[in-house]
C-alpha positions in Angstrom: 73.9 89.1 139.8 76.2 89.0 142.8 77.0 92.7 143.4 77.4 94.8 146.5 78.3 98.3 147.5 81.9 98.9 148.2 82.8 99.3 151.9 84.7 102.3 150.8 81.6 104.0 149.5 82.2 107.7 149.3 80.0 110.8 148.8 80.6 112.5 145.5 79.1 115.9 144.9 77.2 114.7 141.8 73.7 113.2 142.0 72.7 110.5 139.7 74.7 107.5 138.4 78.2 108.6 137.7 80.6 106.2 135.9 84.2 106.6 137.3 85.9 104.2 134.8 86.1 101.4 137.3 82.6 101.4 138.8 79.5 103.6 139.3 78.6 106.0 142.1 74.9 106.3 142.8 73.3 109.2 144.6 69.7 110.4 145.0 67.9 113.0 147.1 65.1 112.3 149.5 64.4 114.3 152.7 61.7 112.1 154.1 62.6 108.5 153.0 63.6 106.0 155.6 65.4 103.7 153.2 66.2 103.8 149.4 67.1 100.7 147.4 69.0 100.6 144.2 67.5 98.0 141.8 69.6 96.6 138.9 68.1 94.9 135.9 68.9 92.4 133.2 70.1 93.7 129.8 66.6 93.7 128.4 65.1 95.2 131.6 62.7 92.2 132.1 64.1 90.9 135.4 65.4 92.6 138.5 68.8 91.1 139.2 69.7 92.9 142.4 68.2 95.1 145.1 70.6 96.9 147.4 69.9 99.5 150.1 72.0 102.6 149.5 74.4 102.4 152.4 75.4 106.1 153.0 73.3 109.1 153.9 74.7 112.6 154.4 72.0 115.2 154.9 69.3 114.2 152.5 71.5 112.6 149.9 71.6 108.8 149.8 74.5 107.2 148.0 76.7 104.2 147.4 79.5 103.0 145.0 79.7 99.7 143.2 82.8 98.5 141.5 82.8 96.7 138.2 79.5 98.0 136.8 79.3 100.7 134.2 77.8 102.0 130.9 74.8 100.1 129.7 73.6 98.9 133.1 69.9 99.3 133.7 68.7 100.5 137.1 66.0 102.2 139.2 65.1 103.0 142.8 62.6 101.9 145.4 61.9 104.3 148.3 60.6 103.3 151.7 58.9 105.7 154.0 55.5 106.7 155.3 52.5 106.3 153.1 50.5 109.2 154.6 48.8 111.2 151.8 47.0 113.5 154.2 50.5 114.8 155.3 51.9 114.7 151.7 53.9 111.5 151.9 53.4 108.8 149.2 56.2 106.3 149.6 55.5 102.9 148.2 58.5 100.6 147.6 56.4 98.4 145.3 56.8 101.1 142.7 60.0 101.3 140.7 61.2 104.9 140.4 63.2 106.5 137.6 66.3 108.3 138.7 65.6 112.1 138.4 69.2 112.4 137.2 69.1 109.5 134.7 71.0 110.4 131.5 69.2 107.8 129.4 65.9 105.9 129.6 65.5 102.3 128.3 62.5 100.1 127.7 58.9 100.8 126.8 56.6 102.6 129.2 53.3 100.7 129.4 50.4 102.2 131.2 49.0 99.9 133.8 47.2 100.3 137.1 50.2 98.9 138.9 52.0 102.2 138.2 49.9 104.0 140.7 50.7 104.1 144.4 47.1 103.7 145.4 44.6 101.1 144.2 42.5 102.3 141.3 39.0 101.1 142.1 36.9 103.7 140.3 36.1 105.6 143.5 38.9 108.2 143.0 40.3 107.2 146.4 44.0 108.0 146.4 44.4 107.1 150.1 44.6 103.3 149.5 47.9 101.5 149.2 48.7 99.4 146.1 51.1 96.4 146.6 51.6 95.4 142.9 55.1 95.7 141.5 55.3 98.4 138.8 58.7 97.3 137.4 57.4 95.3 134.5 55.6 98.3 133.1 58.3 100.9 134.0 61.2 102.3 132.0 64.7 102.1 133.6 67.7 104.4 133.7 70.9 103.5 131.8 74.4 104.2 133.1 76.3 106.4 130.7 79.8 107.0 129.5 80.0 110.7 128.9 82.9 110.4 126.3 82.2 111.9 122.9 84.4 113.4 120.2 83.6 117.1 120.2 86.8 117.8 118.3 86.5 121.0 116.3 83.1 122.0 117.8 82.8 125.4 119.4 79.9 127.2 121.0 78.6 130.0 118.8 77.2 132.5 121.4 75.7 134.8 118.7 74.6 138.2 119.9 70.8 138.6 120.4 70.8 141.4 117.8 71.9 138.9 115.1 69.6 136.1 116.2 66.7 134.7 114.2 65.0 131.8 115.9 63.2 128.9 114.1 60.8 127.0 116.4 60.3 123.4 115.2 59.7 119.8 116.2 62.1 116.9 115.6 59.4 114.6 114.2 57.3 117.4 112.7 60.2 118.7 110.7 61.4 115.4 109.3 58.6 112.8 109.1 57.2 114.0 105.7 60.4 115.5 104.2 61.0 113.5 101.0 64.8 114.1 101.0 65.4 112.9 104.6 66.3 109.2 104.6 63.3 107.2 105.7 65.2 105.4 108.5 66.2 108.8 110.0 62.8 110.5 109.9 61.6 111.5 113.3 65.0 111.3 114.9 67.8 113.7 116.0 69.9 112.4 113.1 67.1 113.2 110.7 66.9 116.7 112.2 70.6 117.2 111.5 70.5 115.6 108.0 71.7 117.5 105.0 68.3 118.4 103.6 67.2 120.0 106.9 70.4 121.9 107.5 70.4 123.1 103.9 66.9 124.4 104.2 67.6 126.3 107.4 70.9 127.8 106.2 69.3 129.0 102.9 66.4 130.5 104.9 69.0 132.3 107.0 67.9 131.4 110.5 70.6 131.4 113.2 69.0 129.2 115.9 66.6 126.3 116.1 64.4 126.0 119.1 63.3 122.4 119.5 60.0 121.6 121.2 60.6 119.3 124.3 63.3 116.7 123.6 63.8 115.6 127.3 62.3 112.2 128.1 58.5 112.6 128.2 55.4 110.3 128.4 52.3 109.8 126.3 49.2 110.6 128.4 47.1 107.6 129.1 43.9 109.2 128.0 45.5 110.1 124.6 46.6 106.6 123.9 43.1 105.3 124.7 41.9 107.7 122.0 44.4 106.5 119.5 46.5 109.6 119.9 49.7 110.5 121.7 51.7 113.3 123.2 53.2 115.0 120.2 54.5 118.2 121.6 56.2 116.6 124.6 55.1 118.8 127.5 54.9 115.9 130.0 58.6 115.5 131.1 59.7 112.7 133.3 63.5 112.7 132.7 65.2 116.0 132.9 68.6 114.7 131.9 67.6 112.1 129.2 66.9 112.7 125.5 63.5 111.5 124.4 64.0 107.8 123.4 61.7 107.8 120.4 63.9 110.4 118.7 67.0 108.1 118.8 67.5 105.6 115.9 70.0 103.5 117.7 69.1 104.3 121.3 72.4 106.0 122.0 72.5 109.5 123.3 75.5 110.2 121.1 72.9 110.8 118.3 71.8 114.0 120.2 75.4 115.2 120.5 75.9 114.5 116.8 72.9 116.6 115.9 74.2 119.5 118.0 77.7 119.2 116.5 76.3 119.3 112.9 74.1 122.3 113.6 77.1 124.2 115.1 79.2 123.3 112.1 76.5 125.0 110.0 76.6 128.1 112.3 73.2 127.4 113.9 72.6 127.4 117.6 70.4 124.9 119.3 67.9 125.9 121.9 65.7 123.5 123.9 62.1 124.0 125.1 62.2 122.8 128.7 59.3 122.0 131.1 60.4 122.6 134.7 57.0 123.9 135.9 55.4 120.4 136.2 56.1 116.7 135.5 54.3 113.8 133.9 53.1 112.4 137.2 50.1 114.7 137.3 48.0 115.3 140.3 47.7 113.2 143.5 45.6 110.9 141.3 48.5 110.3 138.9 51.1 107.5 138.8 54.1 107.1 141.1 57.0 107.0 138.6 59.9 109.1 140.1 59.6 112.3 142.1 56.3 111.4 143.8 57.8 108.1 145.1 61.1 109.6 146.1 59.8 112.6 148.1 56.4 113.9 147.1 56.4 116.6 149.8 59.7 118.0 148.6 59.4 117.8 144.8 55.9 119.1 144.4 54.1 122.1 145.8 51.4 120.9 148.2 48.0 122.6 148.3 48.0 125.3 151.0 44.7 123.8 152.3 45.7 120.2 152.4 49.0 118.6 151.5 47.2 115.5 150.2 46.6 117.5 147.1 49.1 119.0 144.7 49.0 122.7 144.0 48.3 123.2 140.3 49.4 126.4 138.7 50.1 124.8 135.3 46.9 123.1 134.3 48.5 119.6 134.4 47.8 118.6 138.0 51.1 119.5 139.7 53.7 122.2 140.1 57.4 121.4 140.6 58.6 123.0 143.8 61.6 124.9 142.6 61.5 127.0 145.8 63.0 123.9 147.5 66.8 124.1 147.4 67.3 120.5 146.2 64.7 120.7 143.6 66.2 124.0 142.4 69.6 122.2 142.4 68.1 119.5 140.1 66.8 122.1 137.7 70.2 123.9 137.6 72.1 120.7 137.3 69.9 119.7 134.4 70.5 123.0 132.6 74.3 122.8 133.2 74.3 119.2 132.0 72.7 120.1 128.7 75.1 123.1 128.2 78.3 121.4 129.3 77.9 117.8 128.2 75.4 118.1 125.4 76.6 121.6 124.2 73.1 123.2 124.1 73.1 127.0 123.5 70.1 128.0 125.4 66.6 127.3 126.7 63.0 128.4 126.4 61.2 127.9 129.7 57.6 126.7 129.4 55.2 128.5 131.7 58.1 130.3 133.3 56.0 132.3 135.7 55.6 129.2 137.8 59.4 129.1 138.3 59.2 132.6 139.8 56.8 131.8 142.5 58.7 131.7 145.8 55.5 131.0 147.7 52.3 131.9 145.8 53.1 135.3 144.3 55.4 135.8 141.3 58.8 137.3 142.4 61.2 138.5 139.7 63.9 138.5 142.3 63.2 135.0 143.4 65.6 132.2 144.0 65.3 130.6 140.6 66.2 133.8 138.8 69.0 134.7 141.3 70.5 131.2 140.9 70.5 131.5 137.1 72.0 135.0 137.1 74.9 134.2 139.4 75.8 130.9 137.6 78.8 131.5 135.3 77.7 128.7 132.9 74.0 129.5 132.6 74.1 133.3 132.6 76.0 133.2 129.3 73.6 131.1 127.3 70.3 132.2 125.7 67.4 132.2 128.1 63.8 132.7 127.0 60.8 132.8 129.2 57.2 132.0 128.3 55.9 134.8 130.6 52.8 133.2 132.1 51.2 130.3 133.9 47.5 129.7 134.8 47.7 130.8 138.4 46.5 134.1 139.8 48.8 136.9 138.6 50.5 134.5 136.2 50.7 136.8 133.2 54.0 138.5 133.6 55.0 139.9 130.2 57.9 142.2 130.7 58.3 141.1 134.3 61.4 138.9 134.0 64.9 140.0 134.9 67.9 140.2 132.6 69.3 138.1 131.0 65.9 136.5 130.2 64.1 137.3 126.9 60.4 136.7 126.7 57.9 135.4 124.2 55.7 138.4 123.2 52.2 137.2 122.5 51.0 140.8 122.3 53.2 141.2 119.2 51.5 138.2 117.6 48.0 139.5 118.5 48.5 143.1 117.6 50.2 142.4 114.3 47.5 140.0 113.3 44.8 142.5 114.3 46.4 145.4 112.3 46.7 143.4 109.1 43.2 142.0 109.6 42.0 145.6 109.6 40.7 146.0 113.2 40.0 149.5 114.4 42.3 151.5 116.5 45.4 149.2 116.2 48.0 151.7 114.8 49.1 152.9 118.3 49.8 149.3 119.6 51.3 148.3 116.3 53.8 151.1 116.7 54.7 149.7 120.2 55.4 146.3 118.7 57.5 147.6 115.8 59.5 149.6 118.3 60.3 146.5 120.5 57.4 146.9 122.9 59.1 149.5 125.1 56.1 149.8 127.5 56.7 146.2 128.5 60.4 145.9 128.3 62.1 149.3 128.5 62.9 149.3 132.2 65.4 147.8 134.7 68.2 148.3 132.1 66.7 145.8 129.8 67.6 146.1 126.1 65.6 146.2 122.9 66.2 142.5 122.4 64.1 141.5 125.4 61.1 140.8 123.2 60.9 137.6 121.3 58.6 138.6 118.5 56.4 136.1 116.8 53.3 136.0 114.5 52.7 132.3 115.2 54.1 129.5 117.3 53.5 125.8 117.9 50.5 126.7 120.1 47.9 128.3 117.9 47.2 128.8 114.2 50.1 128.6 111.7 50.6 131.7 109.6 48.8 130.1 106.7 45.9 129.1 108.9 45.7 132.7 110.3 44.6 133.9 106.8 42.6 130.8 106.0 40.3 130.1 109.0 38.0 132.2 111.1 37.5 129.4 113.6 39.6 126.6 115.1 39.0 123.0 113.7 40.3 120.7 116.4 37.8 117.9 115.9 40.6 115.3 115.4 41.7 115.9 119.0 38.7 114.2 120.4 37.6 117.0 122.7 34.5 118.2 120.8 36.5 121.2 119.4 36.6 122.8 122.9 40.4 122.8 123.2 42.8 125.4 121.9 42.6 129.2 121.8 39.1 130.4 121.0 40.4 133.8 119.8 43.1 133.7 117.1 42.7 137.2 115.5 42.4 135.3 112.2 40.5 136.0 108.9 39.7 133.5 106.2 39.3 136.3 103.7 36.1 134.9 102.3 36.3 131.1 102.4 36.9 128.8 105.4 39.9 126.7 104.6 41.6 125.8 101.4 40.2 127.3 98.2 40.8 127.3 94.4 39.7 131.0 94.2 42.8 132.7 92.8 41.8 136.1 94.1 41.5 134.8 97.7 44.7 132.8 97.4 46.6 136.0 96.2 45.0 138.1 99.0 46.1 135.5 101.6 49.6 135.4 100.2 49.8 139.2 100.3 48.7 139.4 103.9 51.2 136.6 104.9 54.0 138.6 103.2 53.0 141.7 105.1 52.9 139.9 108.5 56.2 138.2 107.9 57.8 141.5 106.8 56.5 143.2 109.9 58.1 140.4 112.0 61.5 140.9 110.2 61.4 144.7 110.4 60.6 145.1 114.1 63.0 145.7 116.9 63.5 142.7 119.1 64.3 139.1 118.2 62.2 137.4 115.5 61.0 133.8 115.8 59.6 131.9 112.9 57.3 128.9 113.3 58.7 126.0 111.3 56.8 125.6 108.1 55.4 129.1 108.0 58.1 130.0 105.5 56.5 127.7 102.9 52.8 128.0 103.8 52.4 125.0 106.1 48.8 124.4 107.2 47.4 122.3 110.0 43.9 122.3 108.5 42.7 124.9 111.0 43.8 122.8 114.0 45.3 125.3 116.5 46.2 122.8 119.2 48.1 119.8 117.6 49.6 118.7 120.9 48.3 115.2 120.3 48.5 115.0 116.5 51.7 113.0 115.8 50.6 112.5 112.2 50.0 114.4 109.0 48.1 117.1 110.8 51.0 118.1 113.0 53.9 117.3 110.6 55.2 119.8 108.1 53.7 119.3 104.6 56.8 119.7 102.5 55.1 118.4 99.4 52.6 121.3 99.3 55.3 124.0 99.9 54.8 127.4 98.5 58.1 128.1 96.8 57.3 131.7 96.0 56.6 132.5 99.6 59.7 130.6 100.7 61.8 132.8 98.3 60.2 135.9 99.8 60.9 134.8 103.4 64.6 134.2 102.5 64.6 137.7 101.0 63.2 139.3 104.2 65.6 137.4 106.5 68.5 138.6 104.3 67.0 142.2 104.3 66.9 142.2 108.1 70.6 141.0 108.3 71.6 143.7 105.9 70.0 146.5 107.8 71.4 147.0 111.4 68.7 149.7 112.0 66.1 146.9 112.3 68.0 145.0 115.1 69.4 147.3 117.6 70.6 146.6 121.1 69.0 149.4 123.0 65.6 151.1 122.7 65.2 154.0 120.4 64.6 157.5 121.6 61.5 159.0 120.2 62.6 162.6 120.9 65.3 164.3 118.8 68.7 164.1 120.4 71.9 166.1 120.1 72.0 168.1 116.9 68.3 167.3 116.3 69.2 163.7 115.3 66.1 161.5 115.2 66.3 157.8 116.1 62.7 156.9 115.6 59.7 158.9 114.3 56.2 158.1 113.1 54.6 159.8 110.1 51.1 160.1 108.6 50.5 159.5 104.9 50.8 163.2 104.2 54.4 163.2 105.4 53.7 165.1 108.7 54.6 163.6 112.1 51.8 161.7 113.7 49.9 163.9 116.1 47.3 163.2 118.8 44.5 163.3 116.3 46.1 160.7 114.0 47.0 158.4 116.9 43.4 158.4 118.0 41.9 157.9 114.5 40.2 154.5 114.9 39.9 154.1 111.1 43.6 154.7 110.4 45.1 151.8 108.5 48.4 153.2 107.3 51.5 154.5 109.2 55.1 155.3 108.4 58.1 154.9 110.7 61.6 156.3 110.3 64.3 154.3 112.1 68.0 155.3 112.4 70.8 153.5 114.1 71.4 155.0 117.5 74.8 156.4 118.4 75.8 157.1 114.8 74.4 160.6 114.3 77.4 161.6 112.2 76.4 159.1 109.5 72.7 159.1 110.2 71.5 159.6 106.6 73.1 156.5 105.4 71.7 154.5 108.3 68.1 155.5 108.2 65.2 153.4 106.9 61.6 154.4 106.3 58.9 151.7 106.5 55.3 152.2 105.4 52.8 149.7 106.8 49.5 149.8 104.9 46.7 147.5 106.0 44.1 149.5 104.0 43.6 150.3 100.4 46.3 151.6 98.0 47.3 155.1 99.2 49.6 158.0 98.1 52.2 159.0 100.7 54.6 161.9 101.1 58.1 160.9 102.1 59.5 162.8 105.0 62.7 164.9 105.2 64.5 163.7 108.3 68.1 163.6 109.5 69.3 165.3 106.4 67.6 162.8 104.0 65.5 164.4 101.3 65.9 161.8 98.5 64.9 158.2 98.9 65.2 154.9 97.2 62.3 152.4 97.1 63.9 149.1 97.9 61.2 146.7 98.9 57.5 146.3 98.3 55.9 143.2 99.8 52.6 143.7 97.9 54.2 143.5 94.5 55.6 140.1 95.2 52.9 138.1 93.5 54.7 134.8 93.0 55.6 135.5 89.4 59.2 136.3 90.3 61.4 136.0 93.3 62.2 139.8 93.4 59.9 141.6 95.9 60.0 144.9 94.0 62.7 146.6 92.0 65.1 149.1 93.6 64.4 152.6 92.1 64.6 156.2 93.0 61.6 157.4 94.9 59.6 160.5 94.2 58.4 162.9 96.9 55.0 161.4 96.6 54.7 157.6 96.2 51.8 155.2 95.7 52.0 152.4 98.2 49.9 149.3 97.8 47.4 148.1 100.4 48.1 145.1 102.5 51.8 145.6 102.1 55.0 146.9 103.7 57.0 149.3 101.5 60.6 150.2 102.4 62.6 153.2 101.5 66.3 154.0 102.3 68.3 157.2 101.8 69.3 157.6 98.2 73.0 157.5 99.2 72.4 154.4 101.2 75.3 152.2 100.7 
């Protein structure tokens, strides 16, 4: 191929490969390189057709413009510079490097020793220099035309108070669904197919949160065991959709998925992994960032820059404290919002992003940059509030507008319904939106993302079916995954034909799901929980891209699905359950009560009751704040009973003396789809054990 950079090469502000309509502008960052070459490839990627040094450097950005090449062209980079691992430099021009800003990835990544910058000889010596060309085994970037017909599509921007998140996986959701066309299973188009959208809309969720869909790699050790990276937490391309999720290989399929979800009123959130990359530790391969500028892109060990500083458990930590690395992260986020129309992000191990140096800093550069950005500050931002470094657990420590995954909600709700001692006080905190963690710094009651299960850990069904994890299929001698799941098999480990145990499990699942829907904060449902999906006790299916990890639609529990739909609808119908600000536990003006807790005898909980280790039942009255003049019609009284059947006395509060009994999760036994008839309540009511019973004022309307 006879191509050359234009003598009129200019510096555009964008990094990456930007098609202008007449040619393509290439730009890449490296502070320590001495030369960077652009490599062009044949249509099938098998042969390198041109190798051209980028002609222009301004600051640390290398660039050049080539007329006449455009969409579909395959390319990569080679970077020249010092190979000096002891000082953090690992330049090796024999290694083809993926553009960090590449919008699409082409080809098949094939693990080979040639992908490593050093020679693998079994000694673990990463100081040697490998001269083999990695291009035959390496994926390439693809120049894109950003044009797409978004006609009629609009961002939803639903308030957090009205949001119900559904966490799921593109392949897991679609691979075993009998109504999804076979050729679309496992793809973005399958995810946006009619059967999936119909299921989600009938369930009533308002947002899907997709496990990582940016381009990621399969770990070498997993492939050698006959497994692969299912979840996707090994990102290599922060701007490119995962290739295996595209039927035709065109990124327009991702945009089509988003457009179809938006048409159905469902927002799309992405789980993003900016804390580390797929290149691993200094013993990992040289695929992109390491070869372009190892010392800038990764945090070096404070003791020796030869080694990467690992706060993520994966071998490296992306250095978002560096201005150009931070820019890449922000550019990536803006790209997914502006070009791909994504509605928000869940940040994996987000504490690592808040470490300016070593310590977590909630006023750090990453958070400041997000908050001042007019594009990003307006989308949904969710933090996983921990990493594995010292001081990494930061639940409640993130600034507005971030919301946070609340693992304490999961653990405390499970412990209460399992019958652990002394859990009522912490359960009250969770139902109230976890104010101890979040009611500060002008944060609202939607700061907590409540969950009873997530992709990492037991499903809701497995929480009531297994005492112990069963991860033998992962090939790690059942040592991986959380050892403590606060689960209870209720008499039999795993599946059973015992109707009594099956009914008891269903009752507890209903109670936990109802607690999730009745609590202040933002509920998140794990995909499949709504119909009883099980992973056979495997609580770490990160490598199980098979029937273990996929949703088992064929075994779906239709009765439980009907109940979950009812509970989602109930939450939407009752604004008291989803308020913007935290509720005041002390009577306000005119004696108006926003939230109050009651013992079974109808009296307010006192110190003795709160400290009763054996207490298994508690009632809570919740009223909409700021509407004292119509308080009786806005109140709701919940009774959570993890013990035996019990008689309760209904309170007289905010002028309400007569109640209606509107929902009883314990009576929903699968025989009908109506979780309890609506009827007038007596002053003294019998409430079933292992259930949530709901009362509203008699004039509720």
